[in-house]
C-alpha positions in Angstrom: 118.0 126.6 119.6 114.4 129.3 118.5 114.0 130.5 115.6 111.1 131.7 113.0 109.3 130.6 110.1 106.8 131.5 107.5 103.2 128.4 108.2 103.2 127.9 104.1 107.7 128.1 103.6 107.4 125.3 106.5 104.6 123.1 105.7 105.6 123.4 101.5 108.7 121.7 102.7 107.2 119.2 104.8 105.0 117.8 103.0 107.4 115.8 100.6 109.4 115.1 103.5 106.7 112.8 105.3 107.5 110.7 102.0 110.6 109.3 103.6 109.5 108.6 107.2 110.2 105.2 108.7 106.8 104.3 110.1 107.9 100.1 111.1 111.1 101.8 112.3 112.5 100.3 116.4 114.4 103.5 116.4 113.1 106.8 116.8 115.8 109.1 115.3 114.3 107.8 112.3 110.7 108.6 112.8 111.8 112.4 113.1 112.7 115.7 111.1 116.1 116.6 111.3 115.7 120.4 111.6 118.9 121.8 112.0 120.5 126.1 110.8 122.9 126.4 109.3 126.3 128.9 108.5 124.2 131.1 105.7 121.1 131.4 107.6 118.8 129.3 106.8 116.8 125.7 108.1 117.4 123.0 107.0 115.6 120.0 107.4 116.1 116.5 106.7 114.0 112.4 107.1 115.6 109.2 106.3 113.9 105.7 106.7 117.6 104.1 105.8 116.3 103.2 102.0 115.6 106.7 101.5 115.2 110.3 102.1 114.7 114.5 101.9 116.1 116.8 102.1 115.6 121.1 101.6 115.9 124.4 102.9 113.8 127.0 104.9 113.9 130.6 104.6 113.5 131.8 108.7 111.9 135.2 109.6 114.9 135.4 112.1 117.1 132.6 114.1 117.4 133.8 118.0 119.6 130.4 119.3 120.7 128.0 116.3 121.2 124.7 117.1 120.3 121.2 115.8 117.4 118.4 116.8 114.8 116.5 116.2 111.3 116.6 116.3 108.6 113.7 115.7 107.7 113.5 111.6 104.0 113.1 112.3 103.8 114.6 115.3 105.0 117.9 113.6 103.4 117.6 110.0 99.9 117.5 112.1 100.9 120.1 114.5 102.0 122.7 111.8 98.5 121.7 109.6 96.7 123.5 112.3 98.7 126.4 113.5 97.1 129.6 112.4 98.5 130.6 108.9 101.1 132.7 110.5 104.8 133.1 111.1 105.6 130.1 114.2 107.9 129.8 116.2 109.9 126.9 117.7 111.8 126.9 120.7 113.1 123.7 122.1 115.3 124.1 125.2 118.4 122.3 126.3 116.6 120.2 128.1 114.9 118.6 124.9 111.4 120.4 126.1 110.4 121.4 122.8 107.6 124.8 122.7 106.0 125.4 118.8 104.0 128.7 119.4 101.4 131.5 116.3 99.4 133.9 117.9 97.7 132.0 120.8 98.5 128.9 119.9 101.1 126.7 121.4 102.1 123.0 121.4 104.6 121.9 123.2 106.4 117.9 122.5 109.2 116.6 123.5 112.6 116.1 120.7 115.5 114.5 120.3 119.3 115.2 120.4 120.5 115.9 116.8 123.1 113.4 116.7 120.8 110.9 117.0 120.1 110.9 113.6 121.5 108.1 111.1 124.5 109.4 109.0 123.0 110.0 105.3 125.0 109.0 102.5 127.4 110.8 100.1 125.3 113.0 98.4 128.5 114.4 96.3 129.4 112.4 93.4 130.9 112.9 90.6 129.0 111.2 88.0 126.0 112.5 86.7 124.0 114.1 84.8 120.5 116.7 83.9 116.8 116.7 82.2 114.1 118.3 82.4 112.0 117.4 85.3 109.0 117.3 83.4 110.3 114.5 80.9 111.9 112.6 84.3 108.0 112.7 85.8 106.0 112.0 82.4 108.4 108.8 81.7 108.1 107.4 85.5 104.2 108.3 85.1 104.3 105.4 82.2 105.4 102.9 83.4 105.2 103.5 86.9 101.8 100.7 86.8 103.9 97.5 85.9 106.4 97.1 88.4 106.4 94.2 90.9 105.7 94.5 94.5 107.6 91.6 95.4 109.6 89.3 93.2 112.2 86.9 93.8 113.6 89.0 91.1 114.4 92.0 93.3 115.8 93.9 89.9 112.3 93.9 89.1 110.8 96.3 91.7 112.0 99.4 90.5 112.9 100.9 87.5 115.1 100.0 85.1 117.5 103.9 83.5 118.8 104.0 81.1 120.0 107.6 79.8 122.0 108.3 76.6 123.4 110.9 74.1 120.1 112.3 73.5 117.2 111.2 75.4 116.9 108.6 78.1 114.6 105.0 77.9 113.1 103.1 81.2 111.7 100.1 81.3 109.4 98.3 84.1 107.9 94.7 84.3 106.2 92.2 87.3 106.4 88.9 85.2 102.9 89.7 83.7 103.3 93.3 81.8 106.3 95.2 81.3 106.8 98.4 80.2 108.9 100.7 77.9 108.8 104.0 76.9 111.8 105.8 75.0 111.7 109.9 74.5 113.9 112.0 72.8 115.0 114.4 75.5 118.1 117.0 76.2 120.4 115.0 78.6 122.9 117.6 80.1 126.1 116.0 82.0 127.6 116.6 85.4 129.9 114.5 85.0 133.9 115.7 84.2 134.7 113.7 81.4 131.2 115.2 79.7 129.8 111.4 79.6 126.1 110.4 79.5 125.7 106.6 79.4 124.1 105.8 82.9 122.1 102.9 83.6 120.4 102.4 87.0 117.4 100.7 88.7 115.1 102.6 90.9 113.2 101.0 93.4 109.5 101.5 93.1 108.7 102.8 96.5 111.1 105.7 95.8 108.9 106.8 92.4 105.7 107.9 93.3 107.7 110.3 96.2 110.2 111.2 93.4 106.9 111.9 91.5 105.0 114.2 93.9 108.2 116.1 94.1 109.1 116.5 90.2 105.6 117.9 90.2 106.1 120.9 91.4 107.9 123.0 89.4 107.4 121.3 85.5 109.8 123.0 83.4 112.3 123.5 86.2 115.6 121.4 84.9 116.9 118.3 88.1 120.1 117.4 88.6 120.2 113.4 88.9 123.8 112.2 90.3 123.9 108.7 90.8 127.8 107.4 93.4 127.6 103.3 93.4 125.0 102.3 96.0 122.4 106.1 95.7 121.1 107.9 92.5 120.2 111.4 94.2 117.9 114.1 92.5 118.5 118.0 93.2 115.5 120.6 92.1 116.3 123.5 93.5 117.0 123.9 97.3 114.9 120.3 97.3 117.4 116.7 97.7 115.6 113.0 97.3 118.0 110.6 97.3 117.0 107.0 96.9 119.1 103.0 97.9 119.3 101.9 94.2 119.0 98.3 93.3 121.9 96.3 92.9 121.1 94.1 90.3 121.3 93.5 86.2 118.3 93.9 84.5 116.0 91.1 82.4 117.4 91.6 79.0 113.8 92.7 78.1 114.0 93.8 74.1 113.9 89.6 73.7 111.3 88.7 76.1 109.0 91.5 73.6 107.3 89.9 70.6 108.7 90.1 67.3 106.1 88.1 65.0 102.6 89.9 65.4 100.0 88.2 63.4 96.8 90.0 63.9 97.1 93.8 64.4 93.6 95.7 65.4 93.5 99.9 65.1 91.3 101.2 67.2 90.0 104.7 69.6 91.6 103.9 72.4 88.6 105.8 74.8 86.0 104.3 73.5 88.2 100.9 74.4 89.4 102.0 77.7 84.9 102.8 78.4 84.8 99.8 77.8 87.9 98.1 80.4 86.5 100.4 82.5 82.4 98.5 82.0 84.1 94.7 82.0 86.5 96.0 85.3 83.0 96.3 87.6 82.4 92.4 86.5 85.8 91.1 86.6 87.1 92.4 90.1 84.2 91.0 91.2 85.2 88.6 94.0 82.6 86.5 94.7 83.0 83.3 97.9 85.1 80.5 97.1 85.7 81.8 93.5 88.5 84.9 91.8 88.5 87.5 90.6 87.2 86.9 86.3 88.6 88.2 83.2 87.8 90.4 80.3 87.8 88.3 76.6 88.7 90.1 73.7 86.6 89.4 71.0 87.5 90.1 67.1 86.2 89.4 64.2 85.5 91.3 61.1 85.5 95.7 62.4 84.0 94.1 66.0 86.1 94.1 69.3 83.8 93.1 72.0 84.4 93.0 75.4 82.6 90.6 77.5 83.3 89.4 80.8 81.2 86.9 83.3 81.1 86.7 87.8 78.5 84.6 89.1 76.5 87.7 90.0 75.9 88.8 86.5 77.7 89.8 83.2 78.7 92.8 80.5 78.8 92.4 76.6 80.7 96.3 75.0 81.1 96.2 71.5 82.8 98.4 69.5 84.6 99.4 65.8 87.9 98.5 64.7 90.6 98.4 62.0 91.1 94.6 61.8 93.7 92.7 59.6 94.8 88.7 60.1 92.5 86.2 61.3 90.1 86.6 64.3 91.2 86.1 68.1 89.7 85.0 71.9 91.9 86.2 74.1 91.3 86.8 78.0 93.4 88.8 80.4 93.6 91.0 83.5 90.8 93.7 83.1 92.9 96.3 85.7 96.2 95.4 83.9 94.9 96.6 80.5 93.4 99.2 82.2 96.3 100.7 83.4 98.6 100.2 79.8 95.7 102.5 77.6 95.3 105.1 80.0 99.2 105.0 80.2 99.1 104.6 76.2 99.2 108.2 74.2 96.8 109.3 71.1 93.3 109.5 69.7 94.0 106.1 68.5 96.6 102.7 69.5 97.4 99.3 67.8 96.9 95.8 69.8 98.8 93.6 68.1 98.7 89.5 69.1 99.7 86.5 67.8 97.7 83.9 69.5 95.5 83.3 72.7 98.7 82.2 74.3 101.4 85.1 73.6 101.4 88.6 75.5 99.2 91.0 73.2 101.0 94.5 72.6 100.0 98.4 72.6 101.9 100.7 70.7 100.4 104.4 69.4 99.4 104.4 66.3 100.8 107.2 65.2 104.8 107.4 65.5 106.0 110.2 67.0 110.0 111.7 66.3 110.4 112.0 70.7 108.2 110.0 72.2 106.9 106.3 71.8 106.0 103.0 74.4 105.2 99.9 73.3 103.1 97.7 76.8 103.1 94.3 76.4 100.5 92.1 78.9 100.4 88.7 78.8 97.4 86.8 78.7 95.2 84.6 81.1 94.0 81.1 80.8 90.8 80.9 79.8 88.9 78.1 81.6 85.1 78.1 80.1 83.6 80.3 77.2 82.0 83.4 78.4 
């Protein structure tokens, strides 16, 4: 196999492909990039870590010998990055000796036969829909902070997508906080029957890689296909796929409190700034003690943030518009920061019932297209701050 390719073109596709490389496996083939020539004259690269995968095509400058080989991904990526900004020649012999050179610079390494690469899942299905890449990326970013990383309930380790005519909803929950975002937008059908009603759970470890792919050419439309076990996203000449979490999602609408006697309207940026100040103290780990928390004290038209640790404390007061009784309630400061950052609008509404019930963060001004609600469970305050 021998071909010449532009460094910029190859690196453009190789960079996102690295997100689907296995680094904790004893099978050398899935630590590599499958490089193969296609009948249409393009070079195709594929990576697959047995849970998620990436595939893309690269237009070559020329192909002298066709073939199909595997090259270690980390070594290939590092090599291509330091090569001169010019065309790169790949020359892989039948004895698996691989030479990569450009100008006067050259590298040699050992390749593997393409037949050793694991079989990819079926990337063709009759079920699917189309959606704007920017819309899909936005919704993932709005909920990814509350996806569980470890939980004995597997459905919480992913984001739940509910697709319907005229829009979609995305939900995540890690037992301590819940995010629910709804967007009204154009949804096209790829199914023969024109269906647009789908629900599925994409694992959290795949969401970050999918977001990176969607960030390129944000105005493009993506096609998402759904098989029994996988979600396949096609964007231009790039395909990303991930195994789905096969489980029913929690009844999240039942969890969100409907009764909230205390309502606070506060400037979002001012509140976020106060939380970041409090977090300097709240995240301070002192020997023989865990992280502290931030206490919200709401009385009259003032919201006060307080946090103490063995080494110091912080107090920050800000104006607010307050309806209902006064309250003192404690929270994990990082959880509040993540939710307020994901919120939109100049002002946000904070809804509470009592010091033991969840807090809700919602937009102050309703939006006809996008809405959100972030729910966070309080912590038990062991002492008075």
